[in-house]
N, C-alpha and C positions, 0 to 999 in steps of 0.2 A: 697436660696438653692433649693427650689421647682422648680423655673424656671429653674435652671441649670440642675436639673434631668430630666425635660421634654425636654430640648433642647438635652441633651445627649441621651435620648431615641429616640427622632426622628431622630438624627444623625446616631444612631445605626440601626434604621429601614432603613434608606435610603442607608447606606453602605450595609446592607444585600440584600435589593433589587437590587442595582447595581451588587453586586457579583452574585446573581442568574441570574440577566439578561445577564451579561457577560458570565456565565456558560453556559446559554442557548443558546447564540449566538455561541459559541465555538462547542457545541453539535450539533448545526445545520449545522454549517460548515464542521463539521467531517462526519456527516450523508450525507450531500451533496457530499463530496469527495468520500465517499464510494459507494454511489449511482452512480455517474459518472464512477468511476473506475470498477464497475459491468457492466455498459452498454457498456463501451469500450471493456471489457473482452468478453462479449456476442456477440458483433459485430465481434469481432476478431474470436471468435470459429465459428459463421455462416459462415464467409468468408473462414476459413480453411476447414469446412465441405463441402462447394461448390466447392473449389479447389480440395478437395480429390475426389469427384464423377467426375470430369472432369479428374483427374490423373488416376483413376482407368479405365475409358472408354478408355483412351490412352493406358494403359498398356494392356488391353485386345485385343485391336486392333492390337498393335504392338508385342505382344508376350512377354511382359515384366512381371516381378514378380508382382503377384497379391495379395500377402501376406502383403506387406508394401511398403511404398514410404517416401521420405525425402521432406518436404515442408519448403521453407525459405521465409518468408515475410519481405523483406527489408524496408517496410514502418513502421514496428514496431520500436519503441525506441531501440537503440543498447544496452541499459542497461537491456532491458526486454527480455524474452525468445522469440526468434523468428524463431528458427529452431524446426520443428516438425517432430517426427517419427510418422507416421500415420498407424495405423493397419486397413487394408481393411476389414478384416474378422470381427472384433469387432466394426468397424465404429467409431473409436475413437482415440484420441491421446496417443500414448503409452509412449512418452517420450518428453519433452520440454527442450531446452537447448539455451544458448547465441551463437551468430554467427557474426564474424567480417564481415566488408565490405572493398572492396579494397581503399586504401588511395589515388591513383592517383599522379599526379605529375605535375610540372610547373603550368600553369594557370588552369588546371583541376585536383583540389584537392578535396577529399571529406573531410566532417567534420563529427564529432560524430553524429550530428543532421541531416546532408544532405548528403547522399550518391550520388555519380555521377556513371554513368554506361557507359561502352564502350566494344566493341568487337575487338578494335585496339591493336596489338601486342605492348607491351611496354608501355601501358596506366596505368598499375598497378591499373585498375579499375574493378569492378565485372561486369560481364556479365548477364543479364537477360535471362530467357529461361529455358526449359527443358534440363536436361542432363542425358545421360546413364552412370551410374557408371561402370567403367571398372576394370582393373587389380590391384591387390593388390602389393605394392612395398614399399621400405625403405623410411622413412623420417627422416630429421635430427631434426625434430621438434616434441614436445609432446611425444606421446608413440612410436614414431619411425615407424609409418605406415601411408601411404597415399593410396588413391585410385584415379586412373586416372578418368578424366572427359571428356566426348565427347559431345559436343554442338549439340543439335539436331535442332536448329533453326537458322535463319539469324542473330538474335542478339547475338549469343554465338558460332557461327561456327568455330571461331579461338581458342576455349578453349584448345584443346589438344596441338596446336602449342604454345600457350601462357604458357604451363605448369600449367594450372589451375587444382588443385587437391583438393580432400578433406582430410583435415588432422587435427590435433589438435595442440595446442600451450599451454605450461603447465601455463603461467601467466592468461589465460583466466579463469575467475571464472566460477564455477559449479552452482552458484545461481545468481539471479537478482541483479544488483548493481543500479538500478534505484533510484534517478534521474541521477546518473553519467552516461556517455557514455562509451563504450569500446575505448580505446585509438587507434589513427591512427597509422599505420605502422606494425601492427600485420598481416596486409593481403595485398598482392600485387594483388589481385583479387581472390584469393582462398576463399571458404567458410571455415572458420577456427572456431573450437569449442573447448571446454574443454576436458581434457584428459579422465575424467570419461565417458562422452558421446561417445568419440570416440572409447573407449574400447568396449562399448555396441554395437555401430555400426560395430565395426569389427567383432565381434562375429555373428552378424546377417548377415553382407554381406559375410563372408566366407562360411556360410551354405546355402546362396541363390543358387537356381538351375537356375534361370534365371536373366537377366539384371535387376537391380533396378533403378527406376527413381528418380532423384533429380530434384526439380523444385524451381528455384529462381525467384520470383515475385515481383512486387511493385505496 
């Protein structure tokens, strides 16, 4: 009987030790994941701030709006915020949102994880580069508002001819959906965001006295 008690006691001690070890491992994994995510977020914020400085210099040189701009980092996972409304005066991100990339067609199709880029008419792909946000007009999508986009670089010079515009699409979520990606087919090359963000942008763009810069980069 005494032997049985000792064996059970040892077994219980081993079980507790194993449980504590497993819990410790899980905690370490969680801490590591949080740490990695923080590093990624810090790296992303640093890049955005660098882009914002370059964007401000461009806006000052070209006579564009120097209150805010829109930055879109297509290297960020499509289920994470990658559209940033940047406040030049406060030197900070005012708003973050999801944003689609062009689906493409034929043998040049984007995936959720890997966007392809093109300036070719009919490619249905996103064009990288700086854009001037132009006139406000009706859209059949989202909040029924879109803004014309004029490509300012060789990489997006056909934007207006391609009818690349800034608009929203109601199914686009207003919160991150990572690790899921945004579905393909919601964009034929346009930067498309959620309705709530587009409503906010519409208010800001309507009151802007000078052209606003939108910059899509990778």
